[in-house]
N, C-alpha and C positions, 0 to 999 in steps of 0.2 A: 504494500500500500504506500501511497505518497501522502505525506503529512506536511502541511504548511502551518507553522506555529509562529505566533506573534506575542512576544513578551517585551515590555518596554522599560524595565527597571531591574535592579539587582535581585530583589526577592523573586520576581517573575523568572529571571534567569535560573535561579536555584530550583524552583519548583518545576519549571518546564524541563530542565535537564533530568530531573528524577523521573518525570513522566516519560521522557524519551527513552530512558533506560528500561522502564517497565514495558513500553511498547515494543522495544527491540527484543526483549525476552519472549514476548508473545508473537511477534511478527519479525523474524530474523531478516527479512528482506525489506524492512522499513526504510523508506527514502525520505529524509528530512530536509526541508528548506525552511529557514527561519530568520526572524528578527529577534535578537537576544544578546547573549554575552558569552564570556569565556567558558562558563560551565556547560552551556549548550554546545558550544563549539567542540569541547573535549569529548562529547558523546559521539559526535560525527554528523555529517551532513554539510549543507552549504549555508553559511551566514550571509544575509543580504545587507543588514545594517546592525551596528552595535548599539545597545541601549544607551550608551553614554552620549550618543548623538541625537537621542530622542527625548531625553528627560527634561521637561519644562514643568515647574511646580508653581502653582498659584495663578490667580486670575490675571494679574498684570503681566507675569512672565509669559503666559500663553499668548496674550494679546500681542506682546512685543515680538514674539517668534511665530506669528500666524503664517507668514509666507513660507517659512521652512516647513511647518507642520503640513500645510496644504500640498507642498511639493512632495513630501514624503508619502502622503496618502495616494497621490497620483502614481508615484513609483511603485508603491505596494500593489495597487490594483493591476498595473501592467505586468508586474512580476508574477502575480498569482495566475494571471491568464496564460503566461508562457509555461509555467510549471504544471498547471492543470491538476491540482491535488485531488485525492479522494475525499479529503476532509480538511477544513481549516479549523485549527484549535487556537482560540483566543485565551490569553492568560492575563487576567486583570486588565490594567491599562485602558480604562473605558473610553476616555476622550477620543483616542485614536481607534481602538478596536471596534467600538460600536458603529463608527462611520464605515469601516470596512465591512462589518457584518451586514449592514443594510444593503450595500452594493452586492456583496457575495450571495446573499439569499435571493436577491432579485435575478441574478444571472444563473442561479441553479446549483451553487455549491452547498455542501453540507456544512453547517456552522455549529461547532461545539465550543462551549465556554467553560474554561476551568479557572476557578477562583472568581467568584462573582464580583462585579463592581459593587461598591458599598452604597447602593441606592437606598439602603435603610438609614443612612446617615444624611444624605442630601441628594437632590435631583431624583426623587422618587418617581417623578414622571417618566424617567427612563424605562420604567417597567413596560410601557407601551411598545417601545422599539424592541426591547428584549423579547417580549412575547411574539412579536412579529418576525424578528430577524434571527433568533437563536433556536436551533433545533433541540439542543440538549444543554442543560446547565448543571455543572458539578460544583456544589458549594462545600466550603470547608469549615464554616462556623455553625454551631448547633442551632442558633436562633434564626439563621437564614432560611432553613427549610420551612419553618413555621411562617416566616415573613412572606415567602413566595407562595406557598401552597394555601395557607389559610387566609391571608390578607388579599392576595392577588390571583388566586386560582390558577397558578402556573406550576406544574409538577417539576421538581428538581431532584437531583441525587445528592444526598449528604454522604460524603466519602471520608470524612475525618480530616484532620489538619496535617498536611505534608511535612510540617516542621518536626513533628514527632519522629517520623522516619529519618529525616535528614540528621537529626541530633543522635538518634539511637545507632545509626549506621557508621558514625564517625569513629575513627581510631582514638582510643583513650590517650590522654597526654599525661606524662609525668611532670608535675609542677616544677620540681627542681631542675629537670632537664630543659623545660621551656624557658625558665628564667635564665639559665646559663646560656642557651642558644641565642637569646635576645638581649643579652647584656644587662639583665636585671639583677638586683641584689636580693637578699633573703626576705625583705619586708613583704607584707601582704600587698596585694594589687587592687587598685581601683580602676576599672575599665571605663574608657570614654568612647561612646559610640555617637559621633556627631552627624550621622546621616551619610547618604551616598551621592548627593548632588552638590556641586560647587557652591551654589547660592545658599543652600541651607547650612553647609559646613561653615561658610563665612559668617553666618548669623549666629551659629550655635557655639562654635569651638572656643572663641575667646572668653565667653561668659563661663563655660564649663571649666576652663583652666584658671579662672580667677580665684578658685578656692584652694589651689595646690599648696600654697604656703601655710595654710591652716591645718594641713593634715600631713605633717612631716614624718609621721610614723608609717605612712603608706607611700607607695610609688604609683604614679598615674601612668596608664598606658593607653594611647590612642589607637583605636582599630581603624586602619586605613581601608577605605571602600575599594572593592575590586576594580571599579571603573575609573579611579583617580590615580594620578601619578604621585609617587612618594614626595617628589619635590614640591608639590602643591602645599603640603602640610608644614613644610619647613618654616614658613613665615609666621606660624603660630607657636612654634616650640622655642620659647626663650628661657625656659626654666630647666635646670639640670635634673629636676625631679620628674620631668615629663619624658616619656619614651614613646616609641612608635613601632607598630608592627603592621605589615601589609598582608592581606588575604589570610589572616589567622584569627578571625573574629571568634569562631567557635572554640578554638584552643584557648584563646584569651579568656573568654567567659568561663570556661571550665576550671580555671585556676584563680578566678577573681573573688574578692570578698564583698564587693559592691560595684555598682555601675551607674553612670550618668548617661541617659539614653535619649536620643532624639525620637520623638513620637513616630510610630510606624511599626512595621513588622518586627523590628529589633526589640521592641518592648516585650513582645511575646516570646521571642527567642531567649531573651535574658531570663524571663520567668521560668521557661522550661529547663534552663540550666540551674534553676533554683538560686539565682543571684539577686539579693535585695537591690532595688533600683529606684532612682528618681527619674521620672519621665519629664522631658523638657521640650518646649516648642516655642519658637519665635519666628513669625513670618513677616513678609512684606506688610507694611502698615495698611495699605489699601486692600490687599488680599485678605488680611485678617479682619478688617472692618466689614467686608462683604461676607466673609465666611461666617462670622459670629451671628449675622442676621438671618442666615438661611439654614444653618446647621443647628438642630435642636437637641442633639444628644447630650446626656449628662456628663459624658467622659470623652476623652480623645484617644486614650490608650486601649488597645485590644484586650489587655488583661482585665481592666475594669469593665469594659463593655461586655465581655463574655461572662464575667462573674456577677455583673449587675450590682456592683458596689465598689467603693474605693478601696482597692487592695494596695495599689501603689500610688504614691503622691504625684500629682501632675502640676508642674509649674508652667503656666501658659502666658505668653506675651509679656506683660509688665511684671507678672509674678516671677518670671524667670530672670532673677537678678542675683548678684553676689550674696546678699544677706540671706535670702530665703534658701538659696542653694546650699550654703554652708549649714544652715539650720537643719535642712532635710537630710543632708548627707550624714550629719552627726546622729540624726534620728535612726537611720537604717543601719548604722554601725553599732547601735545599742543592742545588747543581747536579747532583751524582751521583745523588741520590735522584730528582730530577725526570726525569732521562733514563731511569731504570728504569721509572718510572711511565708515561711516554709509550709505551714499548714494550708494556707490559701493556695499556694502554688500547686500542691498535690491535688487539691480539689479541682483546680483549673485544668490540669492534665486529664483528669477523668472526664470532664465535660467535653473535651475535644475529640473523643471517639476512638482513641487507641491508634494502633499502628496500621499501615497498609493503604494510605490514601492514594499513592501513585499507582499501585497495583490495581486497586478497585477502579480507579478512573480509567486506566488503560484497558481493563477488561470490558468496561461498559462502552467505551468508544468503539472497540473492535466488534462488540456484539451489535452495535447500532449500524456500523458501516459495512459489515461483511455480507 
């Protein structure tokens, strides 16, 4: 079978790569052509565009890059026609993917969507286009099935969260060896995950690093995003107690005592590693003003959304500052708070449906297109 897969960011690259591996096991002759990243490329197939050339975050940023986005949509449609796949698999990235899905369904391609757009958070009216343009939807959060089926009468498949597989399959790391290999000393580690896009890293990292001198009993380690060059981070590292690792986020989390994490998939990854965290977010002022008027959710982190309560502290926009960050980091380093977090994290993992998301999704895709 011929599979055309579109993922537009780092998390999509991870989950799409694991789905590709599962499809390959069930369909050894699988032919992949895709928009994605290095992880997908490592599985095999032909990459059309890397996600680092696609990632525009926020209302203003999208507007400023509209010409590039429209050009990419045109390129994608023409490339799909040349490849003529048996199925198109969209992985999250809704602004782009839903446009392609509309066209693809009209011209007769099978459209399967893995990892639902977060229409339960905002732009719920997208349900109209999803019901019209998507043949099969595979959701990874437990409340999404109820949202689609009960509220909108659209059948979907709940397959569990692929992060559980990605974390469980990884090779275990020896903390002492990791520290030695990355020029760290014997002190406990606080991980810093500032995001994957340049614009968010610029907004987040300086504030995250502002507390370094207040926690000299710890060493801080920045997790470099796979789509960014190490040189980009050098401008922010002015303190000898700050270190940097590239493409080792899971290894870093596995040996960390706490973490400061930019809102997104990384908040859930950190929780699944059972690392106490403070969730941080600061966006473009205009984008934030628009977002807070149209997004009605109580929380921004996946951890709190899934648990439907405040498990991890969220510092958003003006609350994301040196004083509050220092206060909350002290809080999660306290023994009593850590014990509470660990119990909530175990409950979180149970809610996510266990192992096997990639295999379940691959089996369902093949069942539908064979």
